[in-house]
C-alpha positions in Angstrom: 80.5 104.7 138.8 81.5 102.0 141.4 78.8 100.3 143.5 79.8 99.5 146.7 78.0 97.3 149.3 76.6 98.7 152.6 78.7 98.7 155.7 78.5 95.8 157.6 77.0 97.7 160.6 74.0 98.8 157.8 73.7 95.0 156.9 73.4 93.7 160.5 71.0 96.5 161.7 68.4 96.0 158.6 68.9 92.0 159.2 67.7 92.5 162.9 64.8 95.1 161.7 63.5 93.0 159.5 63.8 90.3 161.8 61.5 92.3 164.4 59.1 93.1 162.1 58.7 89.2 160.9 58.4 88.5 164.9 55.8 91.4 165.1 53.9 90.1 162.2 53.6 86.9 163.7 52.8 88.1 167.1 50.0 90.3 165.4 48.7 87.2 163.5 48.5 85.4 166.9 46.7 87.7 168.7 44.0 88.3 166.1 43.6 84.3 165.7 43.0 84.5 169.5 40.8 87.6 169.5 38.5 85.7 166.4 38.9 82.1 168.1 36.8 84.4 171.8 34.4 86.0 169.3 33.2 82.9 167.5 33.3 81.0 171.2 30.8 84.2 172.1 28.8 83.8 168.9 28.1 80.2 169.8 27.2 80.8 173.1 24.7 83.4 172.4 23.3 81.0 169.4 22.9 78.6 172.1 21.5 80.8 174.6 19.1 81.9 172.1 18.2 78.3 171.4 17.8 77.6 175.3 15.9 80.7 175.9 13.1 79.5 173.7 12.2 77.4 177.0 13.7 79.2 179.8 13.8 82.7 181.5 16.0 85.0 179.6 19.9 85.0 180.5 20.4 88.5 182.5 23.3 90.7 181.6 25.5 89.9 184.5 25.5 86.4 183.6 26.5 87.0 179.5 29.3 88.9 181.0 30.4 86.2 183.0 30.4 83.6 180.4 32.4 86.2 178.3 35.0 86.7 181.2 35.4 82.8 180.9 35.5 82.7 177.5 38.3 85.0 177.4 40.6 83.7 180.3 40.9 80.3 178.5 
């Protein structure tokens, strides 16, 4: 049985799709890293707030949301 290579157009399309998949995986990894960074910052902020709340009144929900918005905008 004669084993032939797929046509050039097929190989080009397959290579193009594999490159796109790799780019999307890279973008997803970057997005997940950024999201985790925001979560880590917010958790540190909450921990700092809890530490300081022992000596001062609680921060309002709107102030917490404002601080989260600042973290996300970075």
